[in-house]
PABAGU-908887 format. One record per residue: residue in one letter; x, y, z of N, C-alpha, C, O in turn. Coordinates in pm, whole numbers. Each point is the difference from the previous one (the first is absolute). Layout:
REM residues N
- type n_xx n_yy n_zz ca_xx ca_yy ca_zz c_xx c_yy c_zz o_xx o_yy o_zz
- A X Y Z X Y Z X Y Z X Y Z
...
//
This chain:
REM residues 86
- type n_xx n_yy n_zz ca_xx ca_yy ca_zz c_xx c_yy c_zz o_xx o_yy o_zz
- M -3203 847 -1840 -61 130 23 -150 -4 -34 -82 48 78
- S 46 -105 -195 -141 0 -38 -83 -90 92 -115 31 29
- L 172 -143 15 -73 -87 92 -27 73 132 -109 -13 56
- R 206 88 -9 -19 76 124 -112 103 -17 -83 18 89
- L 81 49 -204 -107 97 -26 -136 -70 -8 -99 51 53
- Q 94 -166 -119 -126 -72 -12 -50 -48 137 -121 -4 23
- L 211 -32 66 -40 -39 134 -51 119 81 -69 -18 100
- N 103 140 -145 -49 122 64 -117 60 -77 -19 122 -1
- D -60 -207 -64 -123 37 -71 19 77 -130 -97 54 -53
- Y 218 -48 -1 19 57 -133 -43 -104 -102 26 -119 19
- R -91 162 -125 -48 -90 -105 45 52 -135 23 119 -18
- L -10 -211 -78 35 40 -135 -114 83 -56 -112 -49 -13
- T 140 173 -19 -100 94 -47 30 37 -144 114 31 -34
- T -215 -34 -50 13 38 -140 -92 117 -27 -118 -3 35
- A 172 106 -99 -80 117 -35 5 20 -151 108 6 -59
- E -225 5 -1 -9 36 -142 -24 150 -5 -104 49 43
- I 201 24 -95 -5 146 -3 -30 44 -142 76 -29 -93
- L -186 101 75 -32 60 -129 39 147 6 -34 70 95
- Y 107 -26 -196 42 139 -3 -12 56 -141 -2 -74 -98
- R -6 205 89 -14 67 -129 139 28 -57 92 40 72
- L -78 -63 -202 126 30 -67 17 152 -6 -94 71 -33
- P 214 -20 66 20 145 2 -25 67 -136 -59 108 -5
- D 102 -171 -104 -17 61 -133 -139 -22 -58 -43 75 -87
- H -28 -178 134 -134 -33 -49 -91 -27 119 -23 -116 34
- P -29 220 31 -75 -18 125 -130 -78 -14 -59 -39 101
- T 11 16 -223 -122 -79 -16 29 -150 1 -93 -81 10
- L 222 42 -20 37 -141 2 44 -42 140 65 75 72
- L -103 -197 -34 40 -55 130 103 -109 -20 -7 -78 -96
- Q 103 72 185 104 -102 0 -9 -75 133 -45 56 100
- T 86 -182 -99 -5 -82 121 140 -25 53 93 -25 -77
- Y -79 32 209 124 -36 68 -36 -95 114 -94 25 76
- I 167 -136 -65 -25 -98 106 109 14 106 119 -7 -32
- W -159 26 156 92 14 113 -26 -118 93 -115 -33 29
- Q 223 -31 20 -17 -115 89 107 5 109 118 18 -28
- E -162 -33 152 90 11 116 -68 -62 121 -122 -13 3
- L 200 -24 97 -59 -39 128 -46 126 71 78 94 15
- D -203 -91 29 -54 120 62 -100 -38 109 -46 -114 7
- L 16 209 78 -84 -23 116 -137 66 -20 -10 122 -11
- A -96 -205 7 -135 53 -17 -55 42 136 44 -57 100
- P -132 148 -90 -66 78 -103 68 134 -29 -47 75 -85
- S 157 -45 153 62 132 -20 91 4 -124 19 108 -57
- Y 36 -221 15 87 -11 -117 110 107 -2 2 83 -92
- P 89 -83 190 103 104 4 96 -2 -120 40 106 -48
- Q -3 -223 -1 90 -8 -115 -67 55 -126 61 77 -74
- L -185 -115 51 -73 49 -117 -21 150 8 17 71 -100
- R -52 -21 217 -18 145 16 131 76 -26 -1 106 -62
- R 111 -161 110 131 62 -25 30 3 -150 49 101 -51
- F -79 -211 -18 23 -5 -144 -90 100 -74 47 70 -90
- L -176 -64 127 -90 93 -66 36 146 29 -17 86 -86
- D 68 -57 206 49 135 30 118 35 -88 9 111 -53
- F 84 -207 36 113 20 -91 -49 26 -142 50 89 -69
- W -150 -167 26 -54 14 -135 -54 141 -22 34 64 -100
- T -117 -15 191 -61 131 -18 102 113 8 -16 104 -64
- R 123 -123 144 104 102 10 94 2 -119 40 107 -46
- S -3 -226 -5 114 -9 -92 -35 -35 -144 80 29 -90
- L -193 -90 64 -32 -45 -135 -109 87 -62 -82 58 70
- E 84 -50 -203 -93 88 -70 -137 -61 -23 -98 74 -14
- G 88 -206 10 -129 -64 -28 -98 17 115 27 -45 112
- Q -140 111 -138 -101 24 103 -73 -130 31 -43 -71 -91
- L 29 40 220 -68 -123 42 -149 7 -34 -64 103 21
- H 11 -212 -73 -142 -9 -28 -70 -84 107 -98 43 60
- S 151 -166 -35 -59 -86 101 102 -105 43 97 -28 -70
- V -122 -29 188 86 -105 55 -91 -110 52 -91 25 80
- R 115 -148 -126 -75 -116 48 98 -90 75 105 -36 -52
- V -142 -1 176 91 -74 87 -58 -138 31 -118 -13 30
- T 203 -89 -39 -36 -135 45 110 -49 93 112 50 -3
- Q -146 -148 84 96 -48 98 -12 -150 16 -110 -55 1
- Q 225 -11 11 4 -144 24 -38 -28 144 22 83 88
- G -79 -199 -65 -40 -39 135 121 -31 87 114 10 -46
- P -138 -48 170 110 -32 92 78 -123 -45 -43 -74 -89
- I 156 54 151 86 -114 -32 -78 -129 25 -65 -17 103
- S 74 -73 -200 -67 -129 15 84 -106 -70 84 33 -84
- P -105 -159 117 77 -105 -67 -39 -6 -147 -113 33 -36
- P 206 -76 -50 -33 -11 -142 -110 -103 -25 -15 -96 76
- V -60 117 -182 -109 -89 -35 44 -86 -117 50 51 -101
- L -66 -180 113 35 -93 -106 -128 -55 -60 -83 -57 70
- R 68 75 -201 -118 -52 -69 46 -96 -109 103 22 -64
- H -178 -127 45 31 -96 -104 -77 34 -127 -114 47 6
- A 177 -71 -120 -66 27 -128 -116 -96 -19 9 -119 33
- T -118 171 -87 -116 -85 -25 -5 -46 -145 -71 -95 -32
- V 147 161 -56 2 -34 -140 144 -6 -48 82 83 39
- C -49 -182 -123 132 -11 -60 -18 -9 -150 -61 -96 -50
- L 113 194 -24 -14 3 -146 135 -21 -64 102 44 53
- T -100 -109 -169 122 -21 -76 -17 64 -138 -97 -28 -70
- L 191 113 33 -2 66 -132 113 -56 -83 111 -21 49
- H -141 -4 -177 105 -49 -89 48 110 -88 88 -22 -83
//
């Protein structure tokens, strides 16, 4: 299922959500959301944020979004340093 979505331009999207604590509105808490989503409209993230504003008490402060690039072959790198600890 995820490979099919990735072939249709969905990418792994991570959102860092800062929200205010209901009992202490001056304090901010962080929530990390991660899902396959379609840029630039981000329908899954928008659905989640709509749910958040409707159902949860913590008021949203800000949302920072990052996205993984398209599917590519894995990268193999060799170590340049080898250390031994006793």
